[in-house]
C-alpha positions as CSV (number, residue, x, y, z in Angstrom):
1,M,-20.4,4.9,1.3
2,I,-18.1,3.5,3.8
3,D,-17.8,4.0,7.5
4,T,-14.9,4.0,10.0
5,A,-15.2,0.3,10.6
6,Y,-14.4,-0.4,6.8
7,A,-11.3,1.7,7.1
8,R,-10.1,-0.1,10.3
9,T,-10.8,-3.6,8.7
10,M,-9.0,-2.5,5.4
11,A,-6.0,-1.3,7.3
12,R,-5.8,-4.6,9.2
13,Y,-6.1,-6.5,6.0
14,N,-3.4,-4.4,4.4
15,A,-0.9,-5.0,7.1
16,W,-1.8,-8.8,7.1
17,Q,-1.3,-9.2,3.3
18,N,1.8,-7.1,3.3
19,E,3.4,-9.4,5.9
20,C,2.3,-12.4,3.8
21,L,4.1,-11.0,0.8
22,L,7.1,-9.8,2.4
23,T,7.4,-13.3,3.9
24,A,7.1,-15.0,0.6
25,A,9.5,-12.6,-1.1
26,A,12.1,-13.1,1.6
27,T,12.4,-16.8,0.3
28,L,13.9,-15.3,-3.0
29,N,17.3,-13.9,-3.4
30,D,17.8,-10.3,-4.2
31,A,18.2,-10.8,-7.9
32,A,14.9,-12.7,-8.3
33,R,13.1,-9.9,-6.2
34,R,14.6,-7.3,-8.7
35,Q,13.9,-9.2,-11.8
36,D,12.0,-7.4,-14.3
37,R,8.8,-9.6,-14.6
38,G,6.7,-7.2,-17.0
39,A,4.7,-5.5,-14.4
40,F,4.1,-1.8,-14.5
41,F,6.8,-1.2,-11.8
42,K,8.7,-3.9,-13.3
43,S,9.8,-6.1,-10.4
44,I,8.6,-7.5,-7.0
45,H,10.9,-4.9,-5.2
46,G,9.7,-2.1,-7.5
47,T,6.2,-2.8,-6.9
48,L,6.6,-3.1,-3.2
49,C,8.5,0.4,-3.3
50,H,5.8,1.9,-5.4
51,L,3.1,0.7,-3.1
52,L,4.8,1.9,-0.1
53,W,5.4,5.4,-1.9
54,A,1.5,5.5,-2.7
55,D,0.4,4.8,0.8
56,R,2.8,7.5,2.1
57,M,1.4,10.0,-0.4
58,W,-2.0,9.2,0.5
59,L,-1.5,9.4,4.1
60,S,0.4,12.7,3.8
61,R,-2.9,14.1,2.3
62,F,-5.1,12.4,4.9
63,A,-3.1,12.8,8.1
64,G,-0.3,15.1,7.4
65,T,2.4,12.4,7.6
66,P,5.7,13.2,5.6
67,K,5.2,13.2,1.9
68,P,7.5,11.2,-0.1
69,T,10.5,13.0,-1.6
70,H,10.5,10.8,-4.8
71,R,8.1,11.6,-7.6
72,I,5.8,9.0,-8.8
73,H,8.0,7.8,-11.8
74,E,10.8,7.3,-9.2
75,S,8.5,5.6,-6.8
76,A,9.9,1.9,-8.0
77,D,13.3,3.2,-6.5
78,L,12.1,4.5,-3.2
79,V,14.1,2.1,-1.0
80,A,17.2,0.3,-2.3
81,D,18.0,-2.1,0.5
82,W,15.6,-5.1,1.0
83,A,16.0,-5.1,4.7
84,D,15.2,-1.5,4.8
85,L,12.2,-1.8,2.5
86,V,10.7,-4.6,4.8
87,A,11.4,-2.4,8.0
88,Q,9.7,0.7,6.4
89,R,6.8,-1.2,5.1
90,Q,6.0,-2.9,8.5
91,A,6.4,0.5,10.2
92,F,4.1,2.4,7.8
93,D,1.5,-0.3,8.1
94,V,1.4,0.6,11.8
95,T,1.0,4.2,10.8
96,I,-1.9,3.2,8.5
97,L,-3.5,1.2,11.2
98,E,-3.2,4.1,13.8
99,W,-4.7,6.5,11.4
100,A,-7.5,4.2,10.4
101,R,-8.5,3.7,14.2
102,G,-8.5,7.6,14.8
103,L,-11.0,8.3,11.7
104,S,-14.3,9.8,12.4
105,P,-17.6,9.7,10.4
106,E,-17.5,13.5,10.0
107,W,-14.0,13.3,8.4
108,L,-15.1,10.6,6.0
109,A,-18.1,12.6,5.1
110,D,-16.2,15.7,4.0
111,D,-14.5,16.4,0.6
112,M,-10.6,16.7,0.2
113,V,-9.0,19.0,-2.3
114,W,-5.3,18.5,-3.2
115,F,-2.9,19.0,-6.1
116,S,-2.3,15.9,-8.0
117,G,1.1,15.5,-9.3
118,A,-0.2,12.5,-11.6
119,T,-2.9,14.7,-13.1
120,Q,-1.0,18.0,-12.8
121,R,-4.2,19.7,-11.6
122,E,-6.1,20.5,-8.4
123,M,-8.5,17.8,-7.4
124,R,-11.7,17.5,-5.4
125,K,-13.3,14.2,-4.3
126,P,-15.1,12.8,-1.3
127,R,-12.8,11.6,1.4
128,A,-14.6,8.4,1.7
129,L,-13.9,7.7,-2.1
130,L,-10.4,8.3,-1.6
131,V,-10.1,6.0,1.3
132,V,-11.6,3.2,-0.8
133,H,-9.0,4.2,-3.5
134,L,-6.2,3.8,-1.2
135,F,-7.2,0.3,-0.1
136,N,-8.1,-0.6,-3.8
137,H,-4.9,0.6,-5.1
138,Q,-3.1,-1.5,-2.4
139,A,-4.9,-4.6,-3.4
140,H,-4.4,-4.1,-7.1
141,H,-0.5,-3.9,-6.7
142,R,-0.5,-6.7,-4.1
143,G,-2.2,-8.9,-6.8
144,Q,0.5,-8.0,-9.2
145,I,3.2,-9.0,-6.5
146,H,1.3,-12.1,-5.6
147,A,1.5,-13.2,-9.3
148,M,5.1,-12.3,-9.7
149,L,5.9,-14.2,-6.3
150,T,4.1,-17.2,-7.5
151,A,5.9,-17.1,-11.2
152,A,9.3,-17.0,-9.3
153,G,8.4,-20.1,-7.2
154,A,7.6,-18.4,-4.1
155,R,4.3,-19.4,-2.3
156,P,2.4,-16.4,-0.8
157,D,-0.5,-17.1,1.5
158,D,-4.2,-16.8,0.6
159,T,-5.4,-13.3,0.0
160,D,-9.2,-13.8,0.7
161,L,-10.4,-11.1,3.0
162,M,-12.9,-13.5,4.6
163,L,-9.7,-15.3,6.3
164,L,-8.7,-12.1,8.0
165,E,-8.7,-12.9,11.9
166,P,-11.2,-10.9,13.9
167,E,-9.6,-7.8,15.7
168,G,-9.0,-8.7,19.2
């Protein structure tokens, strides 16, 4: 399905795109970032919080990093302060990059079993599929954030994967 190079590329893309969104969001005031804009997690700030929460949840399953203490329905309130949210997002993007660099083909080829709080049951899925889900979930919510930023008058950068600079 996927290989370790895919995960490394998508981890780099994730960090790059998060930085672009954070830069655009920083041009808005706190009220504009917190304004309910009709998205599932309501605001730019809330959606960024949910995205960090979900990334932490998946990495806790994949790599044993600390699990979020908030539940999914509280994820939009994960980090109250903007500067703290930015710092935590940037730091966790480094964690994702390091995790992706350490993946092995054998790890990706195995299944993962976990208890899903969202479905309230034990799940078993191929790890490769779950890694794709991690990055797809990020892209989904970043698209929402991009749209909210644009509607608020901010100008986020392009999101095209083909524009990601080569690793080096």
